[in-house]
C-alpha positions as a Markdown table, in Angstrom:
| # | Residue | x | y | z |
|---|---|---|---|---|
| 1 | Met | 9.5 | -67.8 | 110.8 |
| 2 | Arg | 12.7 | -69.3 | 112.0 |
| 3 | Ala | 15.7 | -69.9 | 109.7 |
| 4 | Arg | 19.3 | -70.0 | 109.5 |
| 5 | Ser | 21.6 | -68.6 | 106.7 |
| 6 | Cys | 23.2 | -71.2 | 104.4 |
| 7 | Leu | 24.5 | -71.2 | 100.9 |
| 8 | Arg | 22.2 | -70.9 | 98.1 |
| 9 | Gly | 23.4 | -74.1 | 96.6 |
| 10 | Leu | 22.9 | -76.1 | 99.7 |
| 11 | Arg | 19.3 | -74.7 | 100.0 |
| 12 | Ser | 18.7 | -75.8 | 96.6 |
| 13 | Ala | 20.0 | -79.3 | 97.3 |
| 14 | Ala | 18.2 | -79.7 | 100.2 |
| 15 | Ala | 15.0 | -79.1 | 98.4 |
| 16 | Val | 15.6 | -81.5 | 95.6 |
| 17 | Leu | 16.8 | -84.3 | 98.3 |
| 18 | Gly | 13.8 | -83.4 | 100.4 |
| 19 | Leu | 15.9 | -82.7 | 103.5 |
| 20 | Gly | 14.3 | -79.3 | 104.3 |
| 21 | Leu | 16.5 | -76.9 | 106.2 |
| 22 | Gly | 18.6 | -79.4 | 107.9 |
| 23 | Leu | 21.3 | -79.4 | 105.3 |
| 24 | Cys | 22.1 | -75.9 | 106.3 |
| 25 | Gly | 23.9 | -77.4 | 109.3 |
| 26 | Leu | 26.6 | -78.2 | 106.8 |
| 27 | Ala | 27.4 | -74.4 | 106.3 |
| 28 | Arg | 28.6 | -72.1 | 109.1 |
| 29 | Ala | 25.4 | -70.5 | 110.5 |
| 30 | Ala | 25.4 | -66.7 | 111.0 |
| 31 | Glu | 23.6 | -64.9 | 114.0 |
| 32 | Pro | 21.0 | -62.8 | 112.3 |
| 33 | Leu | 21.2 | -59.0 | 112.8 |
| 34 | Pro | 18.4 | -57.7 | 114.9 |
| 35 | Thr | 16.0 | -55.8 | 112.7 |
| 36 | Thr | 13.2 | -53.6 | 113.4 |
| 37 | Glu | 10.0 | -53.4 | 111.2 |
| 38 | Ile | 9.9 | -49.6 | 110.6 |
| 39 | Ala | 7.0 | -49.9 | 108.2 |
| 40 | Pro | 5.1 | -52.8 | 106.6 |
| 41 | Gly | 7.7 | -55.0 | 105.0 |
| 42 | Val | 10.6 | -52.6 | 105.5 |
| 43 | Phe | 13.3 | -53.9 | 108.0 |
| 44 | Val | 16.4 | -51.9 | 109.4 |
| 45 | Tyr | 19.2 | -52.9 | 111.5 |
| 46 | Gln | 20.3 | -50.0 | 113.9 |
| 47 | Ala | 23.9 | -50.0 | 114.3 |
| 48 | Pro | 26.1 | -48.9 | 117.3 |
| 49 | Tyr | 28.2 | -45.7 | 116.9 |
| 50 | Glu | 31.5 | -47.4 | 116.6 |
| 51 | Leu | 34.4 | -47.8 | 114.4 |
| 52 | Leu | 35.3 | -51.1 | 112.7 |
| 53 | Ala | 36.6 | -53.5 | 115.5 |
| 54 | Pro | 36.5 | -57.3 | 116.4 |
| 55 | Gly | 33.6 | -56.9 | 118.9 |
| 56 | Asn | 31.1 | -55.6 | 116.0 |
| 57 | Gly | 32.1 | -57.6 | 113.3 |
| 58 | Gly | 31.8 | -54.7 | 110.8 |
| 59 | Ala | 27.9 | -54.2 | 111.4 |
| 60 | Ile | 28.6 | -50.5 | 112.1 |
| 61 | Ala | 26.2 | -48.8 | 109.6 |
| 62 | Asn | 22.4 | -48.9 | 109.4 |
| 63 | Val | 21.6 | -51.6 | 106.7 |
| 64 | Gly | 18.1 | -52.9 | 105.7 |
| 65 | Phe | 15.9 | -54.5 | 103.2 |
| 66 | Val | 12.5 | -54.3 | 101.7 |
| 67 | Val | 10.1 | -57.3 | 100.9 |
| 68 | Gly | 7.9 | -57.2 | 98.1 |
| 69 | Arg | 5.3 | -59.7 | 96.9 |
| 70 | Asp | 7.9 | -61.5 | 94.6 |
| 71 | Ala | 11.3 | -60.5 | 95.9 |
| 72 | Val | 13.6 | -58.7 | 98.3 |
| 73 | Ala | 15.8 | -55.7 | 98.0 |
| 74 | Val | 18.8 | -55.3 | 100.4 |
| 75 | Ile | 19.9 | -51.8 | 101.0 |
| 76 | Asp | 23.7 | -51.5 | 102.2 |
| 77 | Thr | 25.4 | -54.5 | 103.8 |
| 78 | Gly | 27.9 | -53.7 | 106.3 |
| 79 | Asn | 31.7 | -53.2 | 106.6 |
| 80 | Thr | 32.7 | -57.1 | 106.3 |
| 81 | Leu | 31.7 | -60.6 | 104.8 |
| 82 | Gln | 30.7 | -61.4 | 108.5 |
| 83 | Ala | 28.2 | -58.5 | 108.7 |
| 84 | Gly | 26.9 | -59.3 | 105.2 |
| 85 | Glu | 26.2 | -62.9 | 106.3 |
| 86 | Arg | 24.3 | -61.6 | 109.4 |
| 87 | Leu | 22.2 | -59.4 | 107.1 |
| 88 | Leu | 21.6 | -62.3 | 104.7 |
| 89 | Ala | 20.6 | -64.3 | 107.8 |
| 90 | Ala | 18.1 | -61.6 | 108.9 |
| 91 | Val | 16.5 | -61.6 | 105.6 |
| 92 | Arg | 16.3 | -65.3 | 105.6 |
| 93 | Ala | 14.6 | -65.0 | 109.3 |
| 94 | Arg | 11.8 | -63.1 | 107.8 |
| 95 | Thr | 11.2 | -64.6 | 104.1 |
| 96 | Thr | 12.3 | -67.3 | 101.8 |
| 97 | Leu | 11.7 | -64.8 | 98.6 |
| 98 | Pro | 14.7 | -64.3 | 96.4 |
| 99 | Ile | 17.0 | -61.6 | 96.8 |
| 100 | Arg | 16.6 | -59.7 | 93.5 |
| 101 | Tyr | 18.7 | -56.7 | 94.2 |
| 102 | Val | 21.5 | -55.3 | 96.4 |
| 103 | Ile | 21.6 | -51.6 | 96.5 |
| 104 | Asn | 24.7 | -49.6 | 97.9 |
| 105 | Thr | 23.9 | -46.1 | 98.9 |
| 106 | His | 27.5 | -45.2 | 98.4 |
| 107 | Met | 31.1 | -46.8 | 98.2 |
| 108 | His | 32.2 | -46.4 | 101.8 |
| 109 | Pro | 33.4 | -49.8 | 103.5 |
| 110 | Asp | 30.9 | -49.8 | 106.2 |
| 111 | His | 27.9 | -49.9 | 103.8 |
| 112 | Ala | 29.6 | -52.0 | 100.9 |
| 113 | Leu | 32.0 | -54.5 | 102.0 |
| 114 | Gly | 29.2 | -56.9 | 103.1 |
| 115 | Asn | 28.2 | -57.5 | 99.5 |
| 116 | Ala | 30.3 | -60.5 | 99.2 |
| 117 | Ala | 27.9 | -62.4 | 101.4 |
| 118 | Phe | 25.2 | -62.0 | 98.8 |
| 119 | Arg | 27.2 | -63.2 | 95.6 |
| 120 | Gly | 25.5 | -66.6 | 95.6 |
| 121 | Glu | 22.0 | -65.1 | 95.9 |
| 122 | Gly | 21.6 | -64.4 | 92.3 |
| 123 | Ala | 20.9 | -60.8 | 92.9 |
| 124 | Arg | 21.9 | -57.6 | 90.9 |
| 125 | Phe | 24.0 | -55.1 | 92.6 |
| 126 | Val | 23.0 | -51.6 | 92.1 |
| 127 | Ala | 24.9 | -48.3 | 92.8 |
| 128 | His | 25.4 | -44.8 | 91.7 |
| 129 | Ala | 27.0 | -44.4 | 88.3 |
| 130 | Lys | 30.2 | -43.0 | 89.9 |
| 131 | Tyr | 30.6 | -45.6 | 92.5 |
| 132 | Pro | 32.6 | -48.3 | 90.4 |
| 133 | Arg | 35.4 | -45.6 | 90.0 |
| 134 | Ala | 35.2 | -44.3 | 93.5 |
| 135 | Leu | 35.3 | -47.9 | 95.0 |
| 136 | Gln | 38.0 | -49.2 | 92.7 |
| 137 | Ala | 40.2 | -46.2 | 93.6 |
| 138 | Arg | 40.1 | -47.0 | 97.4 |
| 139 | Ala | 39.5 | -50.8 | 97.2 |
| 140 | Gln | 42.9 | -51.7 | 98.4 |
| 141 | Ser | 43.1 | -49.3 | 101.1 |
| 142 | Tyr | 39.8 | -50.4 | 102.6 |
| 143 | Ile | 41.0 | -53.9 | 102.7 |
| 144 | Glu | 44.2 | -53.1 | 104.3 |
| 145 | Ala | 42.3 | -50.9 | 106.9 |
| 146 | Gly | 40.0 | -53.9 | 107.5 |
| 147 | Arg | 42.8 | -56.1 | 108.0 |
| 148 | Arg | 44.3 | -53.7 | 110.5 |
| 149 | Ala | 41.3 | -53.5 | 112.5 |
| 150 | Ile | 40.1 | -57.2 | 112.8 |
| 151 | Gly | 42.9 | -59.1 | 111.5 |
| 152 | Asp | 43.2 | -61.8 | 108.9 |
| 153 | Gly | 39.6 | -62.9 | 109.2 |
| 154 | Phe | 39.0 | -59.8 | 106.9 |
| 155 | Ala | 37.9 | -61.2 | 103.6 |
| 156 | Pro | 40.4 | -60.4 | 100.7 |
| 157 | Asp | 37.8 | -60.7 | 98.1 |
| 158 | Ser | 35.2 | -58.3 | 99.7 |
| 159 | Val | 34.9 | -55.9 | 97.0 |
| 160 | Val | 32.0 | -56.4 | 94.7 |
| 161 | Met | 31.3 | -54.1 | 91.7 |
| 162 | Pro | 27.7 | -53.2 | 90.7 |
| 163 | Asp | 25.9 | -54.8 | 87.7 |
| 164 | Thr | 23.7 | -51.9 | 87.3 |
| 165 | Thr | 24.3 | -48.2 | 87.9 |
| 166 | Val | 22.2 | -45.2 | 88.2 |
| 167 | Ala | 23.1 | -41.7 | 86.6 |
| 168 | Asp | 19.7 | -40.2 | 87.5 |
| 169 | Arg | 16.9 | -42.2 | 88.3 |
| 170 | Leu | 15.8 | -45.7 | 88.4 |
| 171 | Thr | 12.8 | -47.9 | 89.7 |
| 172 | Leu | 13.2 | -51.4 | 90.7 |
| 173 | Asp | 10.4 | -53.7 | 90.8 |
| 174 | Leu | 9.7 | -56.3 | 93.9 |
| 175 | Gly | 6.3 | -57.5 | 92.6 |
| 176 | Gly | 3.4 | -55.3 | 93.6 |
| 177 | Arg | 6.0 | -52.9 | 95.2 |
| 178 | Ser | 8.6 | -50.7 | 93.5 |
| 179 | Leu | 11.6 | -48.6 | 94.9 |
| 180 | Glu | 12.6 | -45.4 | 93.5 |
| 181 | Leu | 16.4 | -44.9 | 93.4 |
| 182 | Gln | 17.9 | -41.3 | 92.7 |
| 183 | Ala | 21.4 | -40.5 | 92.0 |
| 184 | Glu | 22.4 | -37.4 | 94.1 |
| 185 | Pro | 25.0 | -34.7 | 93.3 |
| 186 | Thr | 28.3 | -34.6 | 95.1 |
| 187 | Ala | 27.6 | -34.2 | 99.0 |
| 188 | His | 28.7 | -37.0 | 101.6 |
| 189 | Thr | 30.6 | -38.4 | 98.7 |
| 190 | Asp | 30.5 | -38.0 | 94.8 |
| 191 | Asn | 28.3 | -41.3 | 94.6 |
| 192 | Asp | 25.4 | -40.9 | 97.0 |
| 193 | Leu | 22.2 | -42.7 | 96.0 |
| 194 | Thr | 18.8 | -42.6 | 98.0 |
| 195 | Val | 16.2 | -45.3 | 97.9 |
| 196 | Phe | 12.3 | -44.4 | 98.4 |
| 197 | Asp | 9.6 | -46.9 | 99.0 |
| 198 | Pro | 6.4 | -45.1 | 97.9 |
| 199 | Ser | 4.0 | -47.5 | 99.4 |
| 200 | Thr | 5.1 | -46.8 | 102.9 |
| 201 | Gly | 6.8 | -43.5 | 102.6 |
| 202 | Ala | 10.0 | -44.8 | 104.0 |
| 203 | Trp | 13.3 | -43.1 | 102.5 |
| 204 | Phe | 16.8 | -44.7 | 102.9 |
| 205 | Leu | 19.3 | -41.7 | 102.7 |
| 206 | Gly | 22.3 | -43.6 | 103.3 |
| 207 | Asp | 25.1 | -41.3 | 104.7 |
| 208 | Leu | 23.3 | -38.1 | 103.5 |
| 209 | Leu | 21.7 | -38.1 | 106.9 |
| 210 | Phe | 23.7 | -38.8 | 110.2 |
| 211 | Met | 22.0 | -38.7 | 113.5 |
| 212 | Gly | 23.9 | -39.0 | 116.7 |
| 213 | His | 27.1 | -40.1 | 115.0 |
| 214 | Leu | 29.0 | -37.2 | 113.5 |
| 215 | Pro | 28.7 | -36.7 | 109.8 |
| 216 | Ser | 31.8 | -37.1 | 107.7 |
| 217 | Val | 32.6 | -35.1 | 104.6 |
| 218 | Asp | 34.2 | -37.0 | 101.8 |
| 219 | Gly | 32.6 | -35.1 | 98.9 |
| 220 | Ser | 31.9 | -31.6 | 99.3 |
| 221 | Leu | 30.4 | -29.4 | 102.4 |
| 222 | Glu | 28.7 | -27.0 | 100.1 |
| 223 | Gly | 27.4 | -29.6 | 97.9 |
| 224 | Trp | 25.9 | -31.5 | 101.0 |
| 225 | Leu | 24.3 | -28.2 | 102.1 |
| 226 | Arg | 22.7 | -27.8 | 98.8 |
| 227 | Val | 21.3 | -31.4 | 98.7 |
| 228 | Met | 20.1 | -30.8 | 102.1 |
| 229 | Ser | 18.2 | -27.6 | 101.4 |
| 230 | Arg | 16.6 | -29.5 | 98.7 |
| 231 | Val | 15.5 | -32.6 | 100.3 |
| 232 | Lys | 14.3 | -31.4 | 103.5 |
| 233 | Thr | 11.1 | -30.1 | 101.6 |
| 234 | Arg | 10.1 | -33.5 | 100.3 |
| 235 | Pro | 7.1 | -34.8 | 102.0 |
| 236 | Val | 7.9 | -38.4 | 103.2 |
| 237 | Ala | 6.9 | -40.4 | 106.1 |
| 238 | Arg | 10.1 | -41.5 | 107.8 |
| 239 | Val | 13.6 | -41.6 | 106.8 |
| 240 | Val | 16.3 | -44.1 | 107.6 |
| 241 | Pro | 19.6 | -42.4 | 108.3 |
| 242 | Gly | 23.0 | -44.1 | 107.6 |
| 243 | His | 23.9 | -44.0 | 111.3 |
| 244 | Gly | 21.4 | -43.2 | 114.0 |
| 245 | Pro | 18.0 | -44.7 | 114.9 |
| 246 | Ala | 16.4 | -47.2 | 112.6 |
| 247 | Ser | 14.0 | -44.5 | 111.4 |
| 248 | Ala | 13.1 | -40.9 | 112.2 |
| 249 | Pro | 10.4 | -38.4 | 111.2 |
| 250 | Trp | 11.2 | -35.9 | 108.4 |
| 251 | Pro | 12.3 | -33.2 | 108.1 |
| 252 | Gln | 12.9 | -33.0 | 112.1 |
| 253 | Ala | 15.5 | -35.7 | 111.6 |
| 254 | Leu | 17.8 | -33.3 | 109.6 |
| 255 | Glu | 17.9 | -30.5 | 112.1 |
| 256 | Pro | 21.0 | -31.6 | 114.3 |
| 257 | Gln | 23.1 | -32.1 | 111.1 |
| 258 | Gln | 22.0 | -28.9 | 109.8 |
| 259 | Arg | 23.0 | -27.1 | 112.8 |
| 260 | Tyr | 26.4 | -28.8 | 112.9 |
| 261 | Phe | 27.3 | -28.1 | 109.3 |
| 262 | Asp | 26.3 | -24.4 | 109.5 |
| 263 | Arg | 28.5 | -23.9 | 112.7 |
| 264 | Leu | 31.4 | -25.9 | 111.0 |
| 265 | Arg | 31.0 | -23.6 | 107.7 |
| 266 | Ala | 30.7 | -20.3 | 109.9 |
| 267 | Asp | 33.7 | -21.2 | 112.1 |
| 268 | Val | 36.0 | -22.0 | 109.0 |
| 269 | Lys | 34.8 | -19.1 | 107.0 |
| 270 | Ala | 35.8 | -16.8 | 110.2 |
| 271 | Leu | 39.1 | -18.5 | 110.7 |
| 272 | Leu | 39.9 | -18.0 | 107.1 |
| 273 | Asp | 39.2 | -14.4 | 107.2 |
| 274 | Ala | 41.4 | -14.1 | 110.2 |
| 275 | Gly | 44.1 | -15.8 | 108.1 |
| 276 | Ala | 44.2 | -18.9 | 110.2 |
| 277 | Ser | 46.1 | -21.9 | 109.0 |
| 278 | Leu | 44.7 | -25.2 | 107.9 |
| 279 | Arg | 45.9 | -26.6 | 111.3 |
| 280 | Glu | 44.3 | -23.9 | 113.3 |
| 281 | Ala | 41.0 | -24.7 | 111.5 |
| 282 | Ser | 41.4 | -28.6 | 112.2 |
| 283 | Glu | 41.8 | -27.6 | 115.8 |
| 284 | Lys | 39.1 | -25.0 | 116.6 |
| 285 | Ala | 36.4 | -25.3 | 114.0 |
| 286 | Gly | 33.2 | -26.7 | 115.1 |
| 287 | Leu | 34.2 | -27.5 | 118.7 |
| 288 | Ser | 31.0 | -26.0 | 120.1 |
| 289 | Glu | 29.2 | -29.1 | 118.8 |
| 290 | Arg | 31.5 | -31.6 | 120.6 |
| 291 | Asp | 29.0 | -32.8 | 123.1 |
| 292 | Ala | 26.2 | -33.3 | 120.7 |
| 293 | Trp | 27.8 | -36.2 | 118.6 |
| 294 | Ala | 29.4 | -39.5 | 119.1 |
| 295 | Leu | 32.7 | -40.1 | 117.5 |
| 296 | Phe | 33.2 | -36.3 | 117.3 |
| 297 | Asp | 37.0 | -36.5 | 118.0 |
| 298 | Glu | 37.4 | -39.1 | 115.3 |
| 299 | Phe | 35.7 | -37.0 | 112.4 |
| 300 | Asn | 35.5 | -33.4 | 113.3 |
| 301 | Ala | 39.2 | -32.5 | 112.4 |
| 302 | Arg | 38.7 | -34.1 | 109.1 |
| 303 | Asn | 35.6 | -32.4 | 108.2 |
| 304 | Ala | 37.2 | -28.9 | 109.2 |
| 305 | Ile | 40.1 | -29.6 | 106.9 |
| 306 | Ala | 37.8 | -30.7 | 103.9 |
| 307 | Ala | 35.7 | -27.3 | 104.7 |
| 308 | Tyr | 39.0 | -25.2 | 104.8 |
| 309 | Arg | 40.1 | -26.6 | 101.4 |
| 310 | Glu | 36.8 | -26.1 | 99.8 |
| 311 | Leu | 36.2 | -22.6 | 101.2 |
| 312 | Glu | 39.6 | -21.0 | 100.9 |
| 313 | Trp | 39.2 | -20.2 | 97.3 |
| 314 | Arg | 35.7 | -18.6 | 97.5 |
């Protein structure tokens, strides 16, 4: 079905007046993000391995949505209002069902600042219990970084706080289809949330899983390794990484990330044992992995610094 994104109020007015979708022309149309149906009713946009820039409009993280009998759940929304509008247009290109939930897997801007596009949809915004505090602490810096990257077109009111938070587990109903949400302990961040669709075995891991794009540690390396050790035994059909292909088989998808973190940890520990400084660790740890990852130089030094600070007191 072909459709264009427009404001919810305009759609309602069009229905009342019998004007159909023609009234949507009064609102700025967004080009739908290209999505792949990775399983029945599960759609994913596969993002490029890029940092925020005018050319990508903030669509730099994998995002998706699940369609039930009665409603839709959106999972992550991109880095900008524009990216969120394109995701909304992608939903509307697939279904006219109401969007009941917008779920954020964590507070990083490339997954959360597109939420503003869904304010008029009547959806509940859902996130980890620690998400509000974490996002509030960085909201201004995210907005300033967005403006530096793409200019004044970056929406100043892009931060949307959740209506519902998850401290442990929560099941959401889409009508004949449920989604199982689980709050994870500190790993990639302190507010990682996973989303599982039992009807297809599809598991959205957010940035607990990177493929091709170098992972970034903003929580705890040791905590992330513990989470990885636990989740890799879960029998699921397919996973959706926060960055990487639209979907991948499990647990094979985890192997490159496991290798990188094992190497980074071993290198940092060896440097600590040798009395190396934090700067030396940032320059040397993990370098054997450079050719295996996109954006290695942008993130590896930060990861090494985070690992050094975490391991130096052990």
